[in-house]
PAZAPA-4460 file (N, C-alpha, C; in steps of 0.05 Angstrom, whole numbers, plus 32768, in hexadecimal, padded with zeros to 4 digits):
% residues 175
    n_x    n_y    n_z   ca_x   ca_y   ca_z    c_x    c_y    c_z   seq   type   mol
   8002   7E8F   7F33   8005   7EAB   7F46   801F   7EC0   7F3E     1      M     A
   802E   7EAB   7F35   8047   7EB5   7F2D   8043   7EC7   7F14     2      E     A
   8038   7ECE   7F0C   802E   7ED2   7EF1   801C   7EF3   7EF6     3      L     A
   8010   7EEC   7F09   7FFA   7F02   7F16   8010   7F15   7F29     4      T     A
   8022   7F0E   7F35   8032   7F24   7F46   804B   7F23   7F36     5      L     A
   8051   7F1B   7F1F   8061   7F28   7F01   8052   7F48   7EFC     6      S     A
   8038   7F37   7EF3   8029   7F56   7EE8   8029   7F6C   7EEE     7      I     A
   8026   7F69   7F10   8011   7F7C   7F26   8032   7F86   7F26     8      L     A
   8046   7F80   7F2F   8069   7F8B   7F40   806A   7F93   7F1E     9      I     A
   8061   7F94   7F05   8067   7FA4   7EEB   8054   7FBA   7EEA    10      G     A
   803C   7FB5   7EF6   802C   7FCE   7EEF   8037   7FE0   7F0C    11      F     A
   803E   7FD9   7F23   8048   7FE5   7F3B   8066   7FFC   7F2C    12      M     A
   8076   7FE9   7F1E   808E   7FFB   7F11   808B   8016   7EFA    13      I     A
   8077   8001   7EED   806F   801A   7ED7   805A   8032   7EE5    14      I     A
   8053   802C   7F02   803D   803D   7F05   8058   8056   7F15    15      G     A
   806E   804C   7F29   808A   8055   7F2C   8095   806C   7F1B    16      A     A
   809B   805E   7F04   80A8   806C   7EF2   8096   807D   7EE3    17      I     A
   8080   8080   7EE1   806B   8092   7ED8   806A   80A6   7EDE    18      F     A
   806C   809B   7F05   806C   80B0   7F1F   8083   80CF   7F19    19      A     A
   809E   80C1   7F13   80B6   80CE   7F0E   80B2   80DF   7EFF    20      I     A
   80A8   80D8   7EDE   80A6   80EB   7ECA   8094   80F4   7EBC    21      H     A
   8080   80F3   7ED9   8065   8105   7ECA   8067   811D   7ECF    22      A     A
   805C   812A   7EBE   805E   8149   7EB4   8046   8156   7EC7    23      K     A
   8036   814B   7ED6   8027   815A   7EE4   8027   814F   7EFB    24      D     A
   8018   8157   7F0E   8021   8148   7F2F   8007   8132   7F38    25      L     A
   7FEC   813D   7F2A   7FD3   812C   7F2C   7FD7   8117   7F1C    26      L     A
   7FEB   8113   7F09   7FEE   80F6   7EF5   800B   80ED   7F0E    27      S     A
   801D   80F4   7F1A   802E   80E3   7F2C   8023   80D9   7F48    28      A     A
   800B   80EC   7F4D   8001   80E6   7F65   7FEC   80CD   7F5E    29      V     A
   7FE4   80C3   7F4D   7FCA   80B4   7F43   7FD9   8099   7F36    30      I     A
   7FF1   80A7   7F2C   8007   808D   7F23   8012   8079   7F3F    31      S     A
   8013   808C   7F55   8019   8082   7F69   8006   8077   7F7C    32      V     A
   7FF5   807E   7F78   7FDA   8066   7F86   7FD4   804F   7F71    33      G     A
   7FDE   8051   7F59   7FDD   8035   7F50   7FF3   8023   7F5A    34      I     A
   800E   8034   7F60   801F   8014   7F69   8012   800D   7F8E    35      V     A
   8003   8026   7F9A   7FFC   8018   7FAF   7FEA   800A   7FB0    36      G     A
   7FD1   8008   7F9D   7FC0   7FF7   7F9C   7FC9   7FDE   7F91    37      Y     A
   7FDF   7FDB   7F7A   7FE8   7FC8   7F73   7FF6   7FB1   7F8E    38      S     A
   7FFC   7FC6   7F9D   8008   7FB2   7FB1   7FF5   7FB0   7FCD    39      L     A
   7FE0   7FBA   7FC4   7FCB   7FAD   7FDD   7FCB   7F8F   7FD3    40      V     A
   7FBE   7F8A   7FB5   7FB8   7F73   7FA6   7FCF   7F60   7FA9    41      I     A
   7FF0   7F66   7FA3   8001   7F57   7FAC   8000   7F4D   7FC6    42      V     A
   7FFC   7F5F   7FDE   7FF9   7F52   7FF8   7FE0   7F43   8001    43      F     A
   7FC6   7F42   7FE9   7FB7   7F2C   7FED   7FBF   7F13   7FDA    44      L     A
   7FCA   7F11   7FC5   7FD1   7EFF   7FBA   7FE1   7EE8   7FCB    45      L     A
   7FF6   7EFF   7FE1   8008   7EF5   7FEF   8000   7EE4   800A    46      L     A
   7FDD   7EE9   800A   7FD6   7EDD   8023   7FDE   7EF2   803D    47      K     A
   7FDF   7F0D   8037   7FE8   7F1F   804D   7FCD   7F37   804A    48      A     A
   7FB6   7F2F   8056   7F99   7F3D   8058   7FA7   7F53   806B    49      P     A
   7FAA   7F4E   8081   7FB6   7F67   8095   7FC5   7F7C   808C    50      D     A
   7FD9   7F6E   807D   7FEB   7F8C   8066   7FD9   7F98   8058    51      L     A
   7FC7   7F80   804E   7FBC   7F94   8031   7FAB   7FAC   8041    52      A     A
   7F9C   7FA1   8058   7F84   7FB0   8064   7F92   7FCA   806A    53      I     A
   7FAA   7FCA   806F   7FB8   7FDE   807B   7FC2   7FF2   8068    54      V     A
   7FC4   7FE2   8057   7FD6   7FF5   803E   7FBB   8008   8037    55      Q     A
   7FAE   7FF1   802A   7F92   8007   8019   7F82   8018   802A    56      I     A
   7F84   8013   8044   7F79   802C   805B   7F8E   8045   8052    57      V     A
   7FAB   8041   805A   7FBC   8058   8055   7FC2   805E   803A    58      I     A
   7FB7   804D   802B   7FC0   8052   800D   7FA4   8065   8000    59      E     A
   7F90   8060   800F   7F7C   806C   800B   7F77   808D   800F    60      T     A
   7F80   8084   8027   7F86   80A6   803A   7F95   80B8   8031    61      I     A
   7FAD   80AF   8028   7FC7   80BC   801A   7FC6   80CC   8002    62      T     A
   7FAC   80B9   7FFA   7FA7   80B9   7FDC   7F95   80D3   7FD2    63      L     A
   7F7C   80D7   7FE5   7F70   80EF   7FEC   7F7B   8107   7FF1    64      I     A
   7F8E   8102   8007   7F9B   811A   8015   7FAF   8120   7FFC    65      I     A
   7FB6   8119   7FF4   7FCF   8122   7FDC   7FBF   812D   7FBF    66      M     A
   7FA2   8123   7FB7   7F9C   8129   7FA7   7F88   8141   7FAA    67      V     A
   7F85   8143   7FC5   7F7A   8166   7FCE   7F8C   817B   7FCF    68      A     A
   7FA5   8171   7FD6   7FB2   8184   7FD4   7FC3   818C   7FBB    69      V     A
   7FC0   8179   7FA5   7FC1   817E   7F8B   7FB0   8191   7F88    70      V     A
   7F9B   818B   7F87   7F8C   819B   7F78   7F7F   81B8   7F82    71      L     A
   7F88   81B5   7FA1   7F85   81CE   7FB3   7F98   81E1   7FA8    72      D     A
   7FB4   81D8   7FA7   7FCA   81EE   7FA2   7FC9   81EE   7F81    73      S     A
   7FC3   81EA   7F74   7FC8   81F4   7F5A   7FB5   8208   7F57    74      T     A
   7FD2   821F   7F48   7FC7   823E   7F43   7FB0   823F   7F2D    75      R     A
   7FB8   8235   7F1A   7FA0   8236   7F05   7F91   8222   7F01    76      E     A
   7F77   821D   7EF2   7F6E   820B   7EDA   7F7C   81F2   7ED1    77      E     A
   7F78   81DB   7ED2   7F83   81CF   7EC7   7F7C   81CF   7EA7    78      L     A
   7F8E   81CE   7E87   7F7C   81D4   7E7A   7F86   81B9   7E65    79      K     A
   7F73   81A7   7E5C   7F78   819C   7E4F   7F78   819E   7E2E    80      I     A
   7F97   8196   7E28   7F9E   81A3   7E05   7F8C   819B   7DF4    81      K     A
   7F92   8183   7DF0   7F7F   816F   7DDF   7F73   8156   7DEB    82      N     A
   7F57   8155   7DDE   7F40   8142   7DE6   7F4D   8128   7DE5    83      D     A
   7F60   8123   7DCB   7F67   8106   7DC8   7F7E   8101   7DE8    84      F     A
   7F86   810E   7DE4   7F9E   8106   7DF8   7F8D   8103   7E18    85      K     A
   7F74   810A   7E2A   7F64   810F   7E36   7F5A   80FA   7E2E    86      S     A
   7F52   80ED   7E14   7F3D   80D2   7E11   7F55   80B6   7E19    87      F     A
   7F6E   80C1   7E12   7F87   80A7   7E17   7F7F   80AA   7E2A    88      T     A
   7F81   80BA   7E3D   7F92   80BA   7E5E   7F72   80A9   7E70    89      N     A
   7F5A   80B1   7E6B   7F46   80A4   7E6E   7F47   808A   7E6D    90      I     A
   7F4F   8086   7E51   7F4B   8065   7E4D   7F60   8052   7E5B    91      T     A
   7F79   805E   7E58   7F89   8048   7E6B   7F8B   804A   7E86    92      L     A
   7F7A   805A   7E8C   7F70   805D   7EB7   7F5B   804F   7EB4    93      S     A
   7F4F   8047   7E9D   7F32   803E   7EA5   7F42   801C   7EA6    94      I     A
   7F5C   801C   7E85   7F5F   7FFF   7E8B   7F77   7FF8   7EA9    95      I     A
   7F78   8005   7EAB   7F90   8005   7EC3   7F7D   7FFA   7EDD    96      F     A
   7F6C   800E   7EDD   7F50   8004   7EF5   7F45   7FEB   7EF3    97      A     A
   7F3D   7FDF   7EDA   7F2F   7FC5   7ED2   7F49   7FB0   7ED9    98      A     A
   7F5E   7FB3   7ECF   7F74   7F9D   7EDC   7F79   7F9B   7EF6    99      V     A
   7F7F   7FAC   7F03   7F7D   7FB0   7F1F   7F60   7FA0   7F31   100      L     A
   7F4C   7FA6   7F1F   7F36   7F93   7F2E   7F2F   7F7E   7F2B   101      L     A
   7F3B   7F76   7F12   7F3D   7F60   7F0A   7F4C   7F47   7F1B   102      F     A
   7F6C   7F53   7F21   7F7F   7F50   7F31   7F70   7F49   7F50   103      F     A
   7F6C   7F65   7F55   7F59   7F60   7F73   7F47   7F4C   7F7C   104      F     A
   7F32   7F4B   7F5D   7F1A   7F35   7F65   7F2D   7F0D   7F6B   105      V     A
   7F41   7F14   7F5A   7F4E   7EF5   7F58   7F64   7EFD   7F74   106      Q     A
   7F6B   7F09   7F7D   7F78   7F00   7F93   7F64   7F0A   7FAF   107      A     A
   7F50   7F0D   7FAF   7F3C   7F11   7FC5   7F2E   7EEB   7FC1   108      T     A
   7F2B   7EE5   7FAE   7F21   7EC7   7FAC   7F33   7EB2   7FAE   109      A     A
   7F48   7EB8   7FBC   7F6A   7E9D   7FCA   7F64   7EA8   7FDC   110      D     A
   7F52   7EBC   7FE7   7F56   7EBC   8006   7F49   7EA8   8018   111      L     A
   7F4C   7EA2   802E   7F35   7E8C   8044   7F1F   7E99   803F   112      N     A
   7F0E   7E8F   8042   7EEE   7E9D   804C   7EF0   7EA5   8067   113      S     A
   7EDF   7EB5   8065   7EDE   7EC6   807D   7ED4   7EB7   809B   114      F     A
   7EEB   7EC1   80A8   7EE6   7EAD   80CA   7EF7   7E98   80C7   115      G     A
   7F01   7E8B   80AB   7F14   7E7C   80B1   7F31   7E85   80B4   116      Q     A
   7F46   7E77   80B9   7F60   7E7F   80C1   7F72   7E69   80B6   117      H     A
   7F8C   7E6C   80A6   7F9B   7E5D   80AD   7FBA   7E69   80BD   118      S     A
   7FC4   7E4E   80C6   7FDA   7E55   80D6   7FF4   7E4B   80C5   119      L     A
   7FF2   7E50   80B5   8010   7E48   80A3   8028   7E54   80AD   120      R     A
   801F   7E68   80B9   803A   7E7E   80CB   803D   7E76   80EB   121      M     A
   801E   7E7C   80F5   801A   7E81   810F   801C   7E62   811F   122      A     A
   8016   7E4D   810D   8020   7E3A   811E   8036   7E35   812F   123      D     A
   8048   7E3D   8120   8069   7E32   812A   8061   7E4A   8140   124      A     A
   805B   7E61   8144   8060   7E75   815A   804A   7E6B   816C   125      Y     A
   803B   7E68   8170   8018   7E5B   8180   8022   7E45   818D   126      V     A
   8037   7E31   8181   8039   7E0A   818A   8051   7E1D   819E   127      T     A
   8049   7E11   81BA   805C   7E14   81C2   8074   7E2D   81CE   128      G     A
   8064   7E4D   81C2   8073   7E5A   81CB   8072   7E67   81E5   129      A     A
   8062   7E5C   81F9   8067   7E67   820F   8080   7E62   821A   130      A     A
   8080   7E44   8218   80A1   7E34   8221   80B9   7E3D   8216   131      E     A
   80B1   7E3E   81F6   80CE   7E4A   81E7   80DC   7E68   81FD   132      K     A
   80C3   7E7F   81F6   80C9   7E99   8202   80D2   7EA1   821D   133      T     A
   80C2   7E87   8233   80BD   7E8E   8248   80B6   7EAC   8256   134      G     A
   809E   7EB0   823B   808F   7EC2   8246   8071   7EBA   8247   135      S     A
   8060   7EC9   825D   8049   7EC5   8261   802D   7ED2   824B   136      I     A
   8035   7EE1   8248   802A   7EE8   8230   8030   7EE0   821A   137      N     A
   8024   7ED3   8208   8023   7EC8   81F3   8028   7EDE   81D6   138      L     A
   801F   7EEC   81DA   801F   7F04   81C2   8040   7F1A   81C3   139      V     A
   803B   7F1B   81E3   8056   7F2C   81EB   8071   7F1A   81E2   140      T     A
   806F   7EFB   81E4   8088   7EF1   81DD   8087   7EEB   81CA   141      G     A
   807A   7EE4   81B2   8079   7EE5   8193   8088   7F09   818F   142      I     A
   8072   7F1E   8193   8081   7F2E   8186   809E   7F38   818F   143      L     A
   80A7   7F32   81A6   80C1   7F39   81B4   80DC   7F22   81AA   144      F     A
   80CC   7F0D   81AE   80DC   7EF3   81A7   80E5   7EE6   818E   145      D     A
   80CD   7EE4   8186   80CD   7EDA   816D   80D1   7EEF   814F   146      F     A
   80BE   7EFF   8150   80C3   7F13   8142   80C8   7F38   814B   147      R     A
   80E2   7F33   8155   80F1   7F47   8163   80F1   7F63   814F   148      A     A
   80FB   7F58   8134   8112   7F65   811D   80FE   7F76   8117   149      Y     A
   80E4   7F60   810B   80D0   7F72   8103   80C1   7F84   8115   150      D     A
   80C1   7F7D   812B   80B4   7F91   8143   80BC   7FA8   813C   151      T     A
   80D8   7FA6   8140   80EF   7FC2   813C   80EC   7FD1   8122   152      L     A
   80E5   7FBF   810A   80E6   7FCB   80F3   80D4   7FDC   80F7   153      G     A
   80B9   7FCF   8101   809F   7FE6   8103   80A3   7FFC   810A   154      E     A
   80B0   7FF8   8129   80B0   800B   813E   80C2   8027   812E   155      V     A
   80DB   801D   8114   80F2   8033   8119   80D5   803D   8100   156      T     A
   80C9   802C   80F0   80B6   803F   80E2   80B0   8051   80E8   157      I     A
   8097   804F   80FB   808E   8056   810E   809A   8073   8116   158      L     A
   80B0   8073   8125   80B7   808E   812D   80C3   8094   810E   159      F     A
   80C7   808C   8101   80D7   809A   80EB   80C5   80AF   80D4   160      A     A
   80AC   80A2   80D4   8099   80B0   80D6   807E   80CE   80EE   161      A     A
   8083   80C8   8100   8082   80D7   8114   8096   80ED   8113   162      A     A
   80A6   80E5   8110   80C6   80FD   8110   80BF   810A   80F4   163      L     A
   80BC   8102   80E0   80B3   8114   80C2   8099   8120   80C2   164      G     A
   8089   811F   80CC   806B   8127   80D5   807F   813F   80E4   165      V     A
   8082   8133   8102   8087   814C   8111   809D   816B   80FA   166      L     A
   80B3   815A   80E8   80BF   8170   80DE   80B2   817F   80D0   167      T     A
   80A2   816F   80C1   8089   8184   80AA   8080   8196   80BB   168      I     A
   8073   818E   80D2   8063   81A3   80E6   8074   81BC   80E9   169      L     A
   8091   81AE   80F2   809B   81CB   80FA   80AD   81DE   80E7   170      R     A
   80AB   81CD   80D2   80B4   81E5   80BF   80A2   81F4   80B8   171      I     A
   8086   81E0   80B3   8069   81EC   80A6   8069   8209   80C1   172      K     A
   806B   8205   80D5   806B   8214   80EB   8076   8230   80F0   173      G     A
   8098   822C   80DD   80A4   8244   80E2   809C   8257   80D1   174      K     A
   808F   8252   80B5   808D   8267   80A7   8076   8279   80A3   175      K     A
***
């Protein structure tokens, strides 16, 4: 599993570097998508399917919106200067997709079967949590006593995202 994680992290690094140095915006958006989908597979390998589901939904929606914006905002048609370069890009894209699909299948094979759960972390929370926290509600006790910093981080991220969206809408509204 360490080798698989290392290869996926390598893909993520290559995708991030390519996104920074890409000549056209569409290539940069697609390489950011490679980074996001690689992260989905990493979450699956680390047995965090809840994070993987959230990441794949957000990544797909973001990628669709970003590609639509890039294609809609392009003023002139993209001209392919050379057929060999186009063939190379398509071949590399197919190879990256095949490798990511291989790792996705490998990661999902290691998950528990549907309906079965593993209590590797939850057992410490569930066993005696009501007595340890003094809370009547088990979920509230776990969120605010055991995982308070995690909950604070999630709330901070949601607040920053909402503030960013409001800022963008306000700037767009003034024009």
